[in-house]
NUSEZA-583772 format. One line per field, with one value per residue (C-alpha): x, y, z negated; residue in one letter; residue number from 1; chain. Coordinates in nm, 3 decimals. Each point is the difference from the previous one (the first is absolute). Layout:
N
c1 = c(X|...)
c2 = c(Y|...)
c3 = c(Z|...)
rest = c(A|...)
nr = c(NUM|...)
kette = c(A|...)
end
This chain:
350
c1 = c(12.864|0.316|-0.029|-0.362|0.093|0.285|-0.241|-0.259|0.236|0.244|0.048|0.100|0.228|0.329|0.077|-0.351|-0.362|-0.067|-0.316|-0.137|0.035|-0.215|-0.264|-0.008|-0.051|-0.268|-0.176|0.015|-0.104|-0.281|-0.125|0.014|-0.224|-0.240|-0.039|-0.010|-0.114|-0.374|0.021|0.176|-0.258|-0.283|0.133|0.069|-0.340|-0.180|0.089|-0.132|-0.320|-0.261|0.112|0.364|-0.094|-0.175|0.304|0.193|0.282|-0.018|0.260|0.130|0.001|-0.321|0.035|-0.279|-0.038|0.046|-0.297|-0.028|-0.285|-0.067|-0.212|-0.339|-0.018|-0.176|0.223|0.380|0.142|0.268|0.340|0.197|0.337|-0.070|0.249|-0.088|0.052|0.318|0.151|-0.036|-0.180|-0.267|-0.224|-0.370|-0.324|-0.247|-0.354|-0.148|0.102|-0.171|0.143|0.376|-0.018|0.006|-0.114|0.243|0.063|0.289|-0.063|0.129|-0.223|-0.320|-0.191|0.224|-0.087|0.284|-0.074|0.262|0.039|0.006|0.318|0.185|-0.059|0.103|-0.171|0.176|0.018|0.078|0.009|-0.304|-0.102|-0.375|-0.006|-0.378|0.008|0.093|-0.186|-0.344|-0.051|0.067|-0.270|-0.264|0.084|-0.048|0.364|0.052|-0.293|0.120|0.356|-0.115|-0.199|0.303|0.232|-0.242|-0.047|0.370|0.133|-0.268|0.024|0.380|0.006|-0.256|0.182|0.329|-0.160|-0.210|0.267|0.276|-0.212|-0.072|0.366|0.109|-0.228|0.104|0.373|0.051|-0.273|0.002|-0.350|-0.161|-0.097|0.237|0.146|-0.343|-0.128|0.293|-0.057|-0.369|0.086|0.243|-0.259|-0.227|0.258|-0.128|-0.361|-0.068|-0.222|-0.259|-0.075|-0.079|-0.144|-0.366|0.011|0.222|-0.252|-0.281|0.188|0.076|-0.361|-0.128|0.227|-0.135|0.334|-0.130|0.069|0.244|0.377|0.036|-0.153|0.301|0.252|-0.095|-0.023|0.358|0.193|0.097|0.240|0.176|0.299|0.050|-0.029|0.256|0.252|-0.022|0.008|0.313|0.169|-0.110|0.150|0.343|-0.057|0.164|-0.244|0.240|-0.110|-0.359|0.101|0.204|-0.294|-0.231|0.250|-0.017|-0.379|-0.086|-0.350|-0.061|-0.133|0.318|0.215|-0.193|-0.009|0.343|0.219|-0.151|-0.134|0.319|0.214|-0.242|-0.001|0.175|-0.251|-0.287|0.131|0.000|-0.356|-0.101|0.126|-0.190|-0.315|0.014|0.041|-0.282|-0.251|0.089|-0.032|-0.301|-0.285|-0.230|-0.101|-0.071|-0.198|-0.218|-0.050|-0.041|-0.282|-0.020|0.217|0.120|0.153|0.203|0.373|0.236|0.019|-0.378|-0.045|0.231|-0.235|-0.244|0.241|-0.053|-0.341|-0.173|0.080|0.279|0.310|0.175|0.349|0.173|-0.179|0.047|0.375|0.044|-0.190|0.184|0.327|-0.146|-0.116|0.349|0.163|-0.111|0.112|0.340|0.043|-0.085|0.254|0.271|-0.065|-0.007|0.259|0.279|-0.189|-0.008|0.379|0.021|-0.236|0.216|0.331|-0.119|-0.070|-0.273|0.233|0.106)
c2 = c(-3.604|0.032|0.379|-0.025|-0.230|0.234|0.294|-0.181|-0.149|0.289|0.126|0.327|-0.164|-0.116|-0.282|-0.086|0.106|0.365|0.079|0.188|-0.318|-0.191|0.275|0.018|-0.374|-0.014|0.295|-0.148|-0.353|0.133|0.223|-0.293|-0.209|0.288|0.079|-0.346|-0.214|0.073|-0.059|-0.336|-0.101|0.101|-0.209|-0.300|0.021|0.023|-0.367|-0.115|-0.187|0.155|-0.234|0.102|0.369|-0.055|-0.158|0.175|0.082|0.080|-0.117|0.164|-0.313|-0.203|-0.306|-0.254|-0.291|-0.338|-0.234|-0.377|-0.235|-0.218|-0.315|0.051|0.376|0.163|0.307|0.028|0.091|0.255|-0.141|0.116|-0.088|-0.094|-0.017|-0.311|-0.029|-0.205|0.282|-0.169|0.163|-0.150|0.122|-0.026|0.112|0.222|-0.136|0.282|0.265|0.069|0.304|-0.044|-0.377|-0.155|-0.352|-0.150|-0.333|-0.162|-0.052|-0.358|-0.071|0.202|-0.182|0.125|0.353|0.203|0.315|0.271|0.350|0.247|0.156|-0.328|-0.018|0.189|-0.022|-0.180|0.273|0.018|0.295|0.022|0.285|0.055|0.113|-0.019|0.338|0.148|-0.228|0.000|0.381|0.000|-0.262|0.092|0.369|0.254|0.100|0.095|0.245|0.163|0.013|0.178|0.252|0.073|0.034|0.235|0.218|0.010|0.069|0.256|0.184|0.006|0.142|0.271|0.076|0.055|0.230|0.208|0.035|0.080|0.275|0.152|-0.026|0.161|0.296|0.040|-0.023|0.184|0.265|0.320|0.106|0.156|-0.252|-0.276|-0.055|0.005|-0.256|-0.229|0.035|-0.074|-0.318|-0.111|0.075|-0.266|-0.258|0.049|-0.079|-0.374|-0.195|-0.060|0.375|0.037|-0.346|0.098|0.309|-0.192|-0.283|0.250|0.151|-0.341|-0.106|0.326|-0.049|-0.350|-0.165|-0.227|-0.366|0.117|-0.045|0.364|0.090|-0.168|0.161|0.367|0.115|-0.117|0.134|0.340|-0.061|0.278|-0.229|-0.041|0.373|0.073|-0.262|0.110|0.372|-0.035|-0.193|0.244|0.289|-0.150|0.030|0.324|0.262|0.076|-0.319|0.120|0.349|-0.149|-0.217|0.302|0.188|-0.294|0.056|-0.310|0.001|-0.049|-0.347|-0.089|0.132|-0.212|-0.316|0.006|0.169|-0.013|-0.356|-0.167|0.184|-0.090|-0.373|-0.109|0.189|-0.133|-0.353|0.057|0.133|-0.293|-0.247|0.181|0.015|-0.370|-0.096|0.233|-0.111|-0.369|-0.027|0.230|-0.177|0.249|0.224|-0.283|-0.175|0.312|0.073|-0.355|-0.229|-0.226|-0.306|-0.003|0.348|-0.087|0.063|-0.264|0.152|0.016|-0.341|-0.164|0.111|-0.277|-0.242|0.184|-0.105|0.085|-0.335|-0.137|0.159|-0.205|0.124|-0.251|0.143|0.361|-0.047|-0.174|0.266|0.273|-0.140|0.005|0.361|0.103|-0.117|0.291|0.263|-0.166|-0.018|0.369|0.091|-0.215|0.162|0.361|-0.010|0.105|0.324|0.062|-0.023|0.239|0.240|0.008|0.039|0.229|0.370|0.019|0.124|-0.274)
c3 = c(6.430|-0.211|0.005|-0.111|-0.289|-0.094|-0.005|-0.210|-0.258|-0.037|-0.353|-0.153|-0.253|0.149|-0.243|-0.115|-0.015|-0.080|-0.195|0.301|0.209|-0.247|-0.013|0.379|0.043|-0.270|0.163|0.350|-0.101|-0.221|0.281|0.241|-0.226|-0.065|0.371|0.153|-0.294|0.042|0.377|-0.049|-0.262|0.236|0.288|-0.223|-0.171|0.335|0.056|-0.339|-0.068|-0.234|-0.279|0.041|-0.014|-0.334|-0.162|-0.275|0.001|0.373|0.249|0.315|0.218|0.064|-0.221|-0.045|-0.240|0.163|-0.003|0.003|0.082|-0.304|0.011|-0.162|0.061|0.294|0.032|-0.002|-0.343|-0.083|-0.092|-0.306|-0.144|-0.363|-0.285|-0.204|-0.381|0.051|0.207|0.336|0.291|0.221|0.281|-0.091|0.163|-0.184|-0.028|-0.207|-0.249|-0.333|-0.174|-0.037|0.048|0.347|0.076|0.246|0.170|0.177|0.374|-0.045|-0.305|0.050|-0.275|-0.283|-0.123|-0.153|-0.203|0.048|-0.141|0.288|-0.142|0.060|0.373|0.312|0.339|0.283|0.262|0.366|0.238|0.226|0.229|0.027|0.363|-0.007|-0.180|0.338|0.238|-0.166|0.006|0.375|0.056|-0.262|-0.039|0.281|-0.026|0.365|-0.006|-0.323|0.136|0.315|-0.204|-0.220|0.300|0.177|-0.308|-0.084|0.349|0.092|-0.332|0.017|0.354|-0.084|-0.327|0.182|0.257|-0.241|-0.267|0.248|0.156|-0.340|-0.101|0.329|-0.058|-0.366|0.074|0.330|0.014|-0.202|-0.108|-0.302|-0.266|0.118|-0.347|-0.160|0.252|-0.079|-0.374|0.050|0.192|-0.271|-0.269|0.148|-0.110|-0.354|0.097|-0.045|0.236|-0.272|-0.012|0.372|0.051|-0.028|0.229|0.243|0.009|0.063|0.295|0.149|-0.038|0.155|0.300|0.055|-0.073|-0.275|0.087|0.264|0.009|0.101|-0.334|-0.160|0.235|0.036|-0.366|-0.067|0.301|-0.144|-0.286|-0.195|-0.057|0.374|0.065|-0.270|0.123|0.363|-0.080|-0.212|0.280|0.271|-0.198|0.074|0.377|0.125|0.119|0.285|0.174|0.005|0.116|0.285|0.104|0.006|0.215|0.241|0.020|-0.205|-0.151|-0.369|0.071|0.193|-0.285|-0.247|0.214|0.166|-0.263|-0.347|0.001|0.135|-0.255|-0.280|0.084|-0.325|-0.215|0.210|-0.058|-0.376|0.013|0.222|-0.260|-0.274|0.211|0.091|-0.366|-0.108|0.264|-0.009|-0.378|-0.036|-0.178|-0.175|0.291|0.250|-0.273|-0.038|0.369|0.133|-0.107|0.306|-0.038|0.361|-0.050|-0.309|-0.001|-0.139|-0.346|-0.033|0.160|-0.253|-0.278|0.100|-0.169|-0.327|-0.128|-0.324|-0.163|0.216|0.154|0.267|-0.074|0.230|0.305|-0.114|-0.049|0.335|0.192|-0.189|0.135|0.351|-0.037|-0.114|0.324|0.228|-0.253|-0.039|0.378|0.037|-0.266|0.162|0.337|-0.127|-0.278|0.237|0.061|-0.375|-0.009|0.293|-0.174|-0.312|0.185|0.280|-0.008|0.264|0.274|0.245)
rest = c(X|X|X|X|X|X|X|X|X|X|X|X|X|X|X|X|X|X|X|X|X|X|X|X|X|X|X|X|X|X|X|X|X|X|X|X|X|X|X|X|X|X|X|X|X|X|X|X|X|X|X|X|X|X|X|X|X|X|X|X|X|X|X|X|X|X|X|X|X|X|X|X|X|X|X|X|X|X|X|X|X|X|X|X|X|X|X|X|X|X|X|X|X|X|X|X|X|X|X|X|X|X|X|X|X|X|X|X|X|X|X|X|X|X|X|X|X|X|X|X|X|X|X|X|X|X|X|X|X|X|X|X|X|X|X|X|X|X|X|X|X|X|X|X|X|X|X|X|X|X|X|X|X|X|X|X|X|X|X|X|X|X|X|X|X|X|X|X|X|X|X|X|X|X|X|X|X|X|X|X|X|X|X|X|X|X|X|X|X|X|X|X|X|X|X|X|X|X|X|X|X|X|X|X|X|X|X|X|X|X|X|X|X|X|X|X|X|X|X|X|X|X|X|X|X|X|X|X|X|X|X|X|X|X|X|X|X|X|X|X|X|X|X|X|X|X|X|X|X|X|X|X|X|X|X|X|X|X|X|X|X|X|X|X|X|X|X|X|X|X|X|X|X|X|X|X|X|X|X|X|X|X|X|X|X|X|X|X|X|X|X|X|X|X|X|X|X|X|X|X|X|X|X|X|X|X|X|X|X|X|X|X|X|X|X|X|X|X|X|X|X|X|X|X|X|X|X|X|X|X|X|X|X|X|X|X|X|X|X|X|X|X|X|X|X|X|X|X|X|X)
nr = c(1|2|3|4|5|6|7|8|9|10|11|12|13|14|15|16|17|18|19|20|21|22|23|24|25|26|27|28|29|30|31|32|33|34|35|36|37|38|39|40|41|42|43|44|45|46|47|48|49|50|51|52|53|54|55|56|57|58|59|60|61|62|63|64|65|66|67|68|69|70|71|72|73|74|75|76|77|78|79|80|81|82|83|84|85|86|87|88|89|90|91|92|93|94|95|96|97|98|99|100|101|102|103|104|105|106|107|108|109|110|111|112|113|114|115|116|117|118|119|120|121|122|123|124|125|126|127|128|129|130|131|132|133|134|135|136|137|138|139|140|141|142|143|144|145|146|147|148|149|150|151|152|153|154|155|156|157|158|159|160|161|162|163|164|165|166|167|168|169|170|171|172|173|174|175|176|177|178|179|180|181|182|183|184|185|186|187|188|189|190|191|192|193|194|195|196|197|198|199|200|201|202|203|204|205|206|207|208|209|210|211|212|213|214|215|216|217|218|219|220|221|222|223|224|225|226|227|228|229|230|231|232|233|234|235|236|237|238|239|240|241|242|243|244|245|246|247|248|249|250|251|252|253|254|255|256|257|258|259|260|261|262|263|264|265|266|267|268|269|270|271|272|273|274|275|276|277|278|279|280|281|282|283|284|285|286|287|288|289|290|291|292|293|294|295|296|297|298|299|300|301|302|303|304|305|306|307|308|309|310|311|312|313|314|315|316|317|318|319|320|321|322|323|324|325|326|327|328|329|330|331|332|333|334|335|336|337|338|339|340|341|342|343|344|345|346|347|348|349|350)
kette = c(A|A|A|A|A|A|A|A|A|A|A|A|A|A|A|A|A|A|A|A|A|A|A|A|A|A|A|A|A|A|A|A|A|A|A|A|A|A|A|A|A|A|A|A|A|A|A|A|A|A|A|A|A|A|A|A|A|A|A|A|A|A|A|A|A|A|A|A|A|A|A|A|A|A|A|A|A|A|A|A|A|A|A|A|A|A|A|A|A|A|A|A|A|A|A|A|A|A|A|A|A|A|A|A|A|A|A|A|A|A|A|A|A|A|A|A|A|A|A|A|A|A|A|A|A|A|A|A|A|A|A|A|A|A|A|A|A|A|A|A|A|A|A|A|A|A|A|A|A|A|A|A|A|A|A|A|A|A|A|A|A|A|A|A|A|A|A|A|A|A|A|A|A|A|A|A|A|A|A|A|A|A|A|A|A|A|A|A|A|A|A|A|A|A|A|A|A|A|A|A|A|A|A|A|A|A|A|A|A|A|A|A|A|A|A|A|A|A|A|A|A|A|A|A|A|A|A|A|A|A|A|A|A|A|A|A|A|A|A|A|A|A|A|A|A|A|A|A|A|A|A|A|A|A|A|A|A|A|A|A|A|A|A|A|A|A|A|A|A|A|A|A|A|A|A|A|A|A|A|A|A|A|A|A|A|A|A|A|A|A|A|A|A|A|A|A|A|A|A|A|A|A|A|A|A|A|A|A|A|A|A|A|A|A|A|A|A|A|A|A|A|A|A|A|A|A|A|A|A|A|A|A|A|A|A|A|A|A|A|A|A|A|A|A|A|A|A|A|A|A)
end
């Protein structure tokens, strides 16, 4: 622990702070807030009530205004700390608000109305976690069904993506044939074609194949990715051709070379592509929305859209379920991140 603290707090200047030390700390702390600030706000806001989400300025933690039951009023009233004209402070309950003037009463003397400018009061707050944001969607929202659909689409599409892209990369990196460079350039050129351009013909093909309102209609059009082919091909180029020649001399088939030599050596690159594929498929919203119209086939991202109505958006449920949908992606990254490190440090030859 002492060595870790020494590493973190070491400075370039011997007798004081060097300007590079200050720039480094500002850069690191700023990057920390930029990267993790939105995630912390998301988790904190997922426990807020709808009223707390509408407050301005927003807060990270879920604070709510304390309420008190006042004699003569049916509902509990919000409590505020009011600054009186004599400078003293007192806790009053708000009866109603008209413009910038609030009519307030003391819980001990409910018959006496006090008019207070809203600028001279602050709400009495306490921290309260609205756990119902998580529990209600599981009871009134078909979360388990949508979760299963998302898991099936993500896992199946990722497995097929790894197989198809690795086969294409193997052929483009280890086989010499006429037009290999042109084929690779053609694959990379498709990166510049947005989904909106091919959406209509892709929908026509899916509909003609009878895959409309079918999870396979979501999976199959997305399994061949030019990014995956490029990543795997570049990694496979680092694998010595002598390994393949030796395997052929030992009478190994091309399938055995691919399955028993190429794939194990390409494991770090496959892990990187797997992370990308899981993030792409799990967060995909537009294509499943186009292909699927039956509610029982919705994925999580499409299913969450039912909380966004024309006149009312239930942000507290959307934020809570967004946190839940982030958990599988984070777990996949934690499990596969060690392969990313291996892929950066390794050369392909074990």
